[in-house]
C-alpha positions as CSV (number, residue, x, y, z in Angstrom):
1,M,-103.5,-159.4,21.3
2,R,-104.9,-157.9,24.4
3,W,-106.5,-155.0,22.4
4,L,-108.4,-157.5,20.3
5,F,-109.8,-159.3,23.3
6,D,-110.8,-155.9,24.9
7,L,-112.5,-154.9,21.6
8,L,-114.4,-158.1,21.2
9,N,-115.5,-158.0,24.9
10,S,-116.7,-154.4,24.6
11,S,-120.2,-153.4,23.7
12,I,-119.3,-152.2,20.2
13,G,-117.1,-155.2,19.7
14,K,-119.9,-157.6,20.4
15,K,-122.2,-155.7,18.1
16,I,-119.6,-155.8,15.3
17,T,-119.2,-159.6,15.8
18,I,-123.0,-160.1,15.7
19,G,-123.3,-157.9,12.6
20,I,-120.5,-159.6,10.7
21,A,-121.8,-163.1,11.6
22,G,-125.3,-162.1,10.6
23,L,-124.2,-160.7,7.2
24,L,-122.2,-163.9,6.5
25,L,-125.3,-166.0,7.3
26,C,-127.2,-163.8,4.8
27,C,-124.6,-164.7,2.2
28,F,-125.2,-168.4,2.9
29,L,-129.0,-167.9,2.4
30,I,-128.5,-167.0,-1.3
31,P,-126.9,-170.2,-2.6
32,H,-129.0,-172.3,-0.1
33,L,-132.2,-170.7,-1.6
34,V,-131.0,-171.3,-5.2
35,G,-130.3,-175.0,-4.3
36,N,-133.7,-175.4,-2.7
37,L,-135.5,-173.9,-5.7
38,I,-134.1,-176.9,-7.8
39,L,-137.0,-178.7,-6.1
40,F,-139.3,-177.1,-8.7
41,L,-137.3,-178.8,-11.5
42,G,-138.2,-182.3,-10.3
43,A,-136.9,-185.3,-8.4
44,D,-134.0,-186.3,-10.7
45,Q,-132.5,-182.8,-10.7
46,F,-132.9,-182.2,-7.0
47,N,-131.6,-185.6,-6.0
48,A,-128.6,-185.1,-8.2
49,Y,-128.0,-181.7,-6.6
50,A,-128.3,-183.3,-3.1
51,H,-125.9,-186.1,-4.1
52,F,-123.4,-183.6,-5.2
53,L,-123.5,-181.9,-1.8
54,Q,-123.4,-185.1,0.1
55,T,-120.4,-186.4,-1.8
56,N,-118.5,-183.1,-1.9
57,P,-115.5,-183.3,0.5
58,L,-115.9,-179.5,1.1
59,T,-119.5,-179.9,2.4
60,P,-118.5,-180.9,6.0
61,L,-116.1,-178.0,6.2
62,A,-118.8,-175.6,5.0
63,E,-121.3,-177.1,7.5
64,L,-118.8,-176.6,10.4
65,G,-118.2,-173.0,9.3
66,L,-121.9,-172.4,9.1
67,L,-122.4,-173.9,12.5
68,A,-119.7,-171.7,14.0
69,L,-121.2,-168.6,12.5
70,F,-124.6,-169.5,13.8
71,L,-123.3,-170.2,17.3
72,I,-121.3,-167.0,17.4
73,H,-124.3,-165.0,16.2
74,V,-126.6,-166.6,18.8
75,I,-124.3,-166.8,21.8
76,V,-122.8,-163.3,21.5
77,T,-126.3,-161.9,21.0
78,L,-127.6,-163.6,24.1
79,Y,-124.5,-162.6,26.1
80,A,-124.9,-159.0,25.1
81,R,-128.6,-159.0,26.0
82,W,-127.8,-160.7,29.4
83,Q,-125.3,-158.0,30.2
84,N,-127.7,-155.2,29.3
85,W,-130.5,-156.8,31.3
86,G,-128.2,-157.0,34.3
87,A,-127.1,-153.4,33.8
88,R,-130.5,-151.8,33.5
89,P,-134.1,-153.0,33.9
90,V,-135.2,-152.1,30.4
91,A,-135.3,-154.4,27.4
92,Y,-132.1,-154.4,25.3
93,E,-132.4,-153.2,21.7
94,M,-129.5,-154.1,19.5
95,S,-129.8,-151.3,17.1
96,V,-132.9,-149.2,16.4
97,S,-132.8,-147.0,13.4
98,K,-133.0,-143.2,13.7
99,G,-136.4,-143.4,12.0
100,G,-137.8,-145.3,15.1
101,R,-138.8,-148.8,15.9
102,T,-140.2,-151.2,13.3
103,I,-142.0,-154.5,13.5
104,G,-138.7,-156.2,12.6
105,S,-136.7,-154.5,15.4
106,T,-139.3,-155.1,18.1
107,T,-139.7,-158.8,17.3
108,M,-136.1,-159.7,16.9
109,I,-135.9,-161.9,20.0
110,Y,-139.2,-163.7,19.1
111,T,-138.3,-164.3,15.5
112,A,-134.8,-165.6,16.7
113,F,-136.4,-168.3,18.8
114,L,-138.8,-169.2,16.1
115,L,-136.0,-169.6,13.6
116,L,-134.0,-171.7,16.2
117,A,-137.0,-174.0,16.5
118,F,-137.3,-174.2,12.7
119,L,-133.6,-174.9,12.2
120,I,-133.7,-177.8,14.7
121,A,-136.7,-179.3,12.9
122,H,-135.2,-178.6,9.5
123,V,-131.9,-180.3,10.2
124,A,-133.5,-183.3,12.0
125,T,-135.9,-184.0,9.2
126,F,-134.0,-183.2,6.0
127,K,-130.4,-183.8,7.0
128,Y,-130.8,-186.8,9.3
129,G,-134.2,-188.1,8.0
130,W,-136.0,-188.1,11.3
131,R,-139.2,-190.3,11.0
132,S,-138.6,-190.9,7.3
133,D,-138.1,-194.1,5.4
134,F,-136.5,-192.3,2.4
135,R,-132.7,-192.4,2.1
136,N,-130.4,-189.5,1.5
137,E,-130.4,-190.4,-2.2
138,E,-134.2,-189.8,-2.1
139,L,-134.1,-186.3,-0.6
140,F,-136.7,-185.0,-3.0
141,E,-139.2,-187.7,-1.8
142,R,-138.3,-186.9,1.8
143,V,-138.9,-183.2,1.4
144,M,-142.2,-183.8,-0.3
145,E,-143.2,-186.3,2.4
146,F,-142.7,-183.8,5.2
147,L,-143.9,-180.7,3.4
148,G,-147.0,-182.5,2.1
149,N,-148.3,-182.4,5.7
150,P,-150.3,-179.1,6.0
151,W,-149.2,-178.6,9.7
152,I,-145.5,-178.9,8.8
153,A,-145.9,-176.8,5.7
154,G,-147.8,-174.2,7.8
155,F,-145.0,-174.1,10.4
156,Y,-142.4,-173.7,7.6
157,V,-144.4,-170.7,6.2
158,L,-144.7,-169.2,9.6
159,A,-140.9,-169.6,10.1
160,M,-140.2,-167.9,6.8
161,A,-142.4,-165.0,7.8
162,G,-140.2,-164.8,10.9
163,L,-137.1,-164.9,8.8
164,G,-138.4,-162.0,6.7
165,L,-139.0,-159.9,9.8
166,H,-135.6,-160.8,11.3
167,L,-133.8,-159.9,8.1
168,S,-135.8,-156.7,7.6
169,H,-134.1,-155.2,10.6
170,G,-131.0,-157.3,11.0
171,F,-129.6,-156.6,7.5
172,Q,-129.6,-152.8,7.7
173,S,-128.7,-152.9,11.4
174,A,-125.5,-154.8,10.7
175,F,-124.4,-152.1,8.2
176,Q,-125.2,-149.4,10.8
177,T,-123.2,-151.2,13.5
178,L,-120.2,-151.5,11.1
179,G,-120.3,-147.7,10.7
180,I,-121.9,-147.6,7.3
181,N,-124.4,-145.0,8.2
182,H,-124.6,-142.0,5.9
183,P,-127.6,-140.0,4.7
184,K,-126.7,-140.8,1.1
185,Y,-126.3,-144.6,1.5
186,T,-128.5,-145.5,4.5
187,P,-131.8,-145.2,2.6
188,L,-130.5,-147.4,-0.1
189,I,-129.2,-150.0,2.3
190,K,-132.6,-150.1,4.1
191,A,-134.3,-150.5,0.7
192,V,-132.0,-153.3,-0.4
193,G,-132.4,-155.0,3.0
194,L,-136.2,-154.8,2.8
195,V,-136.2,-156.3,-0.7
196,F,-133.8,-159.0,0.3
197,A,-135.9,-159.9,3.3
198,V,-139.2,-160.0,1.5
199,A,-137.8,-161.8,-1.6
200,T,-135.9,-164.4,0.4
201,A,-138.7,-165.2,2.8
202,A,-141.3,-165.3,0.0
203,A,-139.1,-167.7,-2.2
204,F,-138.4,-170.0,0.7
205,A,-142.1,-170.0,1.7
206,A,-143.2,-170.9,-1.8
207,I,-141.5,-174.3,-1.4
208,P,-143.7,-175.7,1.4
209,I,-146.8,-174.1,-0.2
210,W,-146.1,-175.8,-3.5
211,A,-145.2,-179.1,-1.8
212,C,-148.3,-179.1,0.3
213,W,-150.5,-178.2,-2.7
214,L,-149.0,-181.1,-4.7
215,G,-149.5,-183.4,-1.7
216,G,-153.1,-182.5,-1.5
217,A,-153.6,-182.9,-5.3
218,R,-152.4,-186.5,-5.2
């Protein structure tokens, strides 16, 4: 097993670990987005969906797996950057495409911290009901209560813009790190990554915009 430890501790090994964890987190975003979009169907449907997740015995295992992926992605990335900062006085760039830097690649560290702040707020409010009188069985009402606040809704939209930027570079960069870098396939991967980033961010951002608009219309 020594070879595995040496690989994971190497520069390329850390990049592969970051890339795989990132792609798995992208896979999580799809069902999570689909579930969140049930909000548009109304309180009964969304609360029923929330009840299904809360009573499903597999949910805690999925949450632990998701937490592990997130921690691996963050910790290994920070460790890799720290090693590079110590080795040379220039900023570390995980993987810049041959076409040059993009807004997504140059803002990765900033969008990462923005998303970290968002996740802390998101879990505290919607999972644990911080500063809310609504119970878990009333998750729709809890969501509408928080996102009906223009400041909170604005922060969520900003965070989703950060998510889009992060994904726009991270998605294609992960494939490049895994060695899937071919003149025939790379343009397609970049296009798919861009569409995925924009569509995911826009769909998630539509939720706080909709909730805030409904809150103001009451």
